[in-house]
Backbone as CSV, one residue per row, in Angstrom:
resi,resn,N_x,N_y,N_z,CA_x,CA_y,CA_z,C_x,C_y,C_z
1,MET,30.074,37.521,51.697,28.646,37.718,51.491,28.210,36.243,50.962
2,TYR,27.030,36.392,51.363,26.349,34.806,50.722,25.739,34.758,49.449
3,PRO,26.344,34.138,48.367,25.573,34.603,47.474,23.904,34.162,47.099
4,PHE,23.484,33.075,47.672,22.229,32.605,47.833,20.965,33.379,48.681
5,VAL,21.603,34.578,49.294,20.730,35.263,50.402,19.354,35.778,49.777
6,ASN,19.390,36.227,48.385,17.917,36.788,47.676,17.049,35.641,46.942
7,TYR,18.165,34.533,47.246,17.164,33.158,47.161,15.876,33.116,47.026
8,GLN,15.065,32.460,46.170,13.273,32.429,46.585,13.076,30.875,46.081
9,ILE,12.066,30.511,47.131,11.589,28.801,46.743,10.655,29.252,45.391
10,PRO,10.699,28.457,44.572,9.882,28.447,43.233,8.163,28.150,44.195
11,GLN,7.551,28.580,43.164,6.248,28.564,43.686,5.472,27.391,42.959
12,VAL,5.072,26.467,43.911,4.565,25.218,42.809,2.591,25.722,42.960
13,PRO,2.185,25.234,42.170,0.499,25.300,42.278,0.084,24.740,42.913
14,TYR,-1.035,25.114,43.674,-1.869,24.274,44.529,-1.924,22.957,44.272
15,ASP,-2.851,22.902,43.308,-3.606,21.695,42.795,-2.709,20.961,42.194
16,TYR,-1.413,20.940,42.264,-0.567,19.989,41.287,-0.515,18.636,41.827
17,ASN,-0.808,17.772,40.769,-0.971,16.482,40.478,0.179,15.743,39.976
18,PRO,1.347,15.106,40.445,2.186,14.481,39.916,1.480,13.131,38.654
19,TYR,0.710,13.058,38.896,-0.058,11.764,38.177,-0.636,12.327,36.973
20,ASP,-1.145,13.285,36.739,-1.559,13.982,35.594,-0.921,13.695,34.094
21,GLU,0.445,13.971,34.294,1.248,13.397,33.193,1.002,12.252,32.851
22,TYR,0.870,11.252,33.883,0.552,9.866,33.454,-0.664,9.609,32.547
23,GLN,-1.227,10.480,33.076,-2.818,10.122,32.747,-2.869,10.697,31.001
24,ASP,-2.091,11.580,30.863,-1.659,12.320,29.565,-1.388,11.408,28.731
25,TYR,-0.413,10.737,29.559,0.420,9.788,28.423,-0.883,8.762,28.317
26,TYR,-1.484,8.248,29.141,-2.328,7.130,28.773,-3.098,7.791,27.537
27,ASP,-3.863,8.933,27.660,-4.521,9.740,26.630,-4.104,9.497,25.528
28,ARG,-2.949,10.177,25.433,-2.402,9.766,24.102,-1.959,8.475,23.179
29,ASN,-1.920,7.495,24.168,-1.675,6.118,23.804,-3.558,5.689,23.576
30,THR,-4.147,5.861,23.960,-5.518,5.853,23.453,-6.364,6.183,22.259
31,GLN,-5.669,7.411,22.142,-5.776,8.337,21.000,-4.973,7.552,19.752
32,VAL,-3.356,7.327,20.170,-2.978,6.361,19.119,-3.536,5.038,18.890
33,SER,-4.146,4.409,19.610,-4.210,2.900,19.409,-5.993,2.940,18.947
34,GLN,-6.918,4.326,18.709,-7.610,4.486,18.262,-7.897,4.644,16.532
35,LEU,-6.642,5.930,16.617,-6.362,6.170,15.058,-6.282,4.985,14.429
36,LEU,-5.290,3.766,15.146,-4.709,2.623,14.340,-5.730,1.819,13.863
37,GLN,-7.101,2.239,14.353,-8.429,0.919,14.020,-8.924,2.061,13.077
38,LEU,-8.442,2.943,12.381,-9.504,3.670,11.539,-9.136,2.850,9.921
39,PRO,-10.600,2.966,9.403,-9.942,2.330,8.227,-9.270,3.427,7.295
40,GLN,-8.932,4.487,7.410,-8.071,5.404,6.691,-6.668,5.279,6.965
41,TRP,-6.584,4.785,7.932,-5.292,4.227,8.737,-4.675,3.186,7.689
42,ARG,-5.281,2.145,7.639,-5.585,0.862,6.733,-4.722,1.321,5.351
43,GLN,-6.031,2.020,4.815,-5.599,2.460,3.797,-4.362,3.142,3.498
44,LEU,-3.410,3.715,4.650,-2.851,5.001,4.457,-1.731,3.637,4.822
45,GLU,-1.852,2.654,5.170,-0.924,1.633,5.541,-0.405,0.736,4.131
46,ARG,-1.386,0.426,3.447,-1.693,-0.229,1.935,-0.951,0.728,1.120
47,ARG,-1.252,1.944,1.334,-0.790,2.850,0.160,0.979,3.099,0.375
48,VAL,1.202,3.040,1.630,2.411,3.001,1.697,3.216,1.932,1.435
49,THR,2.924,0.478,1.823,3.140,-0.483,1.299,3.221,-0.504,-0.337
50,GLN,2.495,-0.228,-0.948,2.440,-0.052,-2.433,3.430,0.792,-2.794
51,LEU,3.781,1.720,-2.114,4.907,2.647,-2.769,6.038,2.092,-2.230
52,GLU,6.249,1.362,-1.088,7.677,0.876,-1.062,7.960,-0.291,-2.339
53,ARG,6.995,-1.134,-2.303,7.618,-1.914,-3.450,7.610,-1.013,-4.770
54,GLN,6.938,-0.015,-4.759,7.175,0.585,-6.556,8.744,1.276,-6.320
55,ASN,8.977,1.727,-4.885,10.803,2.306,-5.104,11.356,1.011,-5.076
56,GLU,11.462,-0.099,-4.290,11.951,-1.159,-4.703,12.076,-1.520,-6.316
57,ARG,11.273,-1.681,-6.895,10.909,-2.035,-8.371,12.058,-0.918,-9.339
58,GLN,11.898,0.139,-8.800,12.298,1.295,-9.232,13.748,1.170,-9.564
59,ASP,14.356,1.215,-7.936,15.585,0.689,-7.535,16.186,-0.172,-8.692
60,ARG,15.184,-1.524,-8.692,16.076,-2.563,-9.492,16.339,-1.867,-10.788
61,GLU,15.345,-1.415,-11.308,15.216,-0.753,-12.879,16.189,-0.048,-12.898
62,ILE,16.792,0.956,-11.966,17.667,1.545,-11.901,19.175,1.313,-11.686
63,ASN,19.452,0.294,-11.283,20.561,-0.936,-11.267,21.007,-1.694,-12.854
64,GLN,19.719,-1.849,-12.927,19.682,-2.761,-14.351,20.234,-1.497,-15.612
65,LEU,19.639,-0.416,-15.417,19.939,0.538,-16.538,21.766,0.914,-16.332
66,GLN,21.808,1.233,-14.991,23.285,1.501,-14.455,24.749,0.266,-15.456
67,ARG,24.183,-0.868,-15.258,24.917,-1.825,-15.970,24.508,-1.805,-17.055
68,ARG,23.462,-1.609,-17.921,23.659,-1.601,-19.143,24.442,-0.469,-19.919
69,LEU,24.498,0.763,-18.837,25.039,2.007,-19.717,26.688,1.775,-19.517
70,GLN,26.772,1.047,-18.248,28.198,0.365,-18.370,28.559,-0.273,-19.427
71,ARG,28.028,-1.370,-19.676,28.600,-2.351,-20.841,28.062,-1.491,-22.193
72,VAL,27.261,-0.303,-22.387,27.709,0.615,-23.706,28.906,1.547,-23.323
73,ASN,29.173,1.817,-22.342,30.349,2.770,-22.472,31.553,1.682,-22.334
74,GLN,31.536,0.613,-22.280,32.970,-0.269,-21.983,32.640,-0.679,-24.061
75,ARG,31.782,-0.761,-24.210,31.863,-1.306,-26.033,32.057,0.245,-27.116
76,LEU,31.630,0.849,-26.151,32.178,2.255,-26.669,33.516,2.678,-26.780
77,ARG,34.227,2.260,-25.507,35.613,2.490,-25.864,36.330,1.448,-26.509
78,ALA,36.125,0.007,-26.599,36.536,-0.827,-27.593,36.500,-0.482,-28.779
79,VAL,35.452,0.320,-29.365,35.286,0.625,-30.603,36.444,2.171,-30.686
80,GLU,36.468,2.595,-29.627,37.783,3.552,-29.658,38.811,3.457,-30.303
81,ARG,39.176,2.540,-29.210,40.634,1.920,-29.358,40.890,1.123,-30.705
82,ARG,39.871,0.270,-31.348,40.017,-0.426,-32.669,40.525,0.452,-33.628
83,PHE,39.264,1.780,-33.603,39.545,2.477,-35.180,39.906,3.688,-34.828
84,ASN,40.813,3.886,-33.483,41.533,5.355,-33.054,40.807,6.216,-33.418
85,ILE,39.820,6.428,-33.066,39.105,7.715,-32.918,38.505,7.931,-31.725
86,PRO,39.136,9.308,-31.473,38.694,9.751,-29.933,37.332,10.342,-29.783
87,PHE,36.386,9.501,-29.590,35.396,9.812,-29.167,35.065,10.487,-27.763
88,THR,34.434,11.720,-27.698,34.347,12.348,-26.294,32.669,12.983,-26.253
89,PRO,32.008,12.866,-24.856,30.804,13.542,-24.829,30.909,15.183,-25.242
90,PHE,31.621,15.597,-25.580,31.573,17.019,-25.968,31.593,17.472,-27.337
91,ASP,31.977,16.094,-28.172,31.845,16.034,-29.660,30.713,16.671,-30.097
92,GLY,29.768,15.963,-29.325,28.107,15.858,-30.144,27.583,14.666,-30.748
93,GLU,28.455,13.773,-30.837,28.518,12.764,-31.720,27.504,11.613,-31.461
94,TYR,27.305,11.717,-30.258,26.331,10.447,-29.563,25.568,11.016,-28.374
């Protein structure tokens, strides 16, 4: 038996134009370039750069606070060792 006996050729629409997809691609690029020219787009770009700067500033602040916390923890451990007082976060002392 031949397994492809009932095979049918797929039907292609009569008015098929393979260049239509290129036209769609061109239209999309044109639309995108027109969007990039809008004043709202410029406002959005400015807002994004502002938020990126704010994010970087907050990252630096977080890093600075983490370093401060490490120094405080080191000092606390030094006090624990000096006075032989076992401070733990579960005591509720600090």
